[in-house]
C-alpha positions in Angstrom: 91.1 102.4 78.5 93.8 104.6 79.3 95.0 104.5 75.6 92.4 105.8 74.2 91.2 108.3 76.8 95.2 109.8 76.2 94.9 109.1 72.5 91.7 111.2 72.2 90.8 115.1 72.8 92.3 116.6 75.8 91.1 115.1 78.3 92.9 116.8 82.0 93.5 114.5 84.5 92.5 115.0 88.1 95.1 113.4 90.8 93.8 113.5 94.3 97.0 114.3 96.4 95.0 112.5 99.9 94.8 108.8 100.2 91.1 108.1 100.2 89.7 103.5 100.7 89.8 101.8 98.1 86.2 99.9 99.3 84.4 103.0 96.8 83.0 102.2 94.0 81.2 104.4 91.3 79.3 106.7 93.3 81.0 106.3 96.3 83.9 107.5 94.2 81.8 109.9 92.1 80.9 111.8 96.1 84.2 112.4 96.3 84.5 113.9 92.9 82.0 116.5 93.9 82.0 117.1 97.2 86.3 117.2 98.1 87.6 117.0 94.7 85.2 120.3 93.8 84.6 119.4 90.5 82.1 117.2 88.2 82.5 114.0 87.9 80.8 113.6 84.8 82.9 115.8 82.5 84.5 113.1 80.6 87.9 114.1 82.8 90.0 111.0 84.6 89.8 110.7 88.4 92.6 109.5 89.9 93.4 108.5 93.8 95.5 105.8 95.8 94.9 103.7 98.9 97.5 105.3 102.1 99.8 103.4 101.3 100.3 104.3 97.5 99.9 100.1 95.8 97.1 100.9 94.5 95.5 102.7 92.0 92.2 103.9 90.8 90.8 105.8 87.5 86.8 107.1 87.7 86.1 108.6 84.4 82.5 109.2 82.2 82.9 108.0 79.3 79.8 109.0 77.6 77.9 105.9 78.6 78.2 106.2 82.3 80.7 105.5 85.0 84.5 103.4 84.4 87.1 102.1 87.1 90.2 101.8 86.4 92.2 99.8 89.1 95.9 98.5 89.8 97.8 97.1 92.2 101.5 96.8 92.6 103.0 93.9 93.3 106.4 95.8 94.7 107.1 99.6 95.6 104.3 102.5 95.5 102.7 104.7 92.8 104.8 107.7 92.7 101.7 110.3 93.7 103.2 113.9 93.3 103.6 116.9 96.8 100.9 119.0 97.0 99.2 121.3 99.6 96.4 121.8 96.9 93.3 119.0 97.3 94.5 117.7 93.6 96.7 118.3 90.8 96.1 118.7 87.5 99.2 116.5 85.3 98.5 115.2 81.3 98.3 111.6 79.7 102.1 111.1 79.4 102.6 111.8 83.4 99.8 109.3 84.1 101.2 106.9 82.1 104.3 107.6 84.4 102.4 107.0 87.5 100.7 104.4 86.6 104.3 103.0 85.7 105.6 103.4 89.3 107.6 106.4 88.3 107.6 109.1 89.9 106.5 112.8 88.6 106.1 116.6 89.4 102.8 118.7 89.9 102.0 120.6 86.6 98.9 122.6 88.2 96.4 122.6 91.5 93.2 123.2 91.8 
């Protein structure tokens, strides 16, 4: 999924800066996107969430047919989310790939 999205048009990637309950699925994450991040979950953007200890990540994406979730768990280490006072930060697809590899990145733009 991620390779397909990053190879396409400029898809916006929004990273939530606060942890989210990983028990949330499609509707729960879509509601977080709407009410907490102030975004439209059906926009085609990727919305990236982490759990409290930053060992798990979920990405919510509307692919024009329905919502899709990408879920990753690190066996060692933690995901290095950008620090920001904003509710979410915008990153590009290269930064997303770095994040999913466990590498540290800095925020580009806050919302």
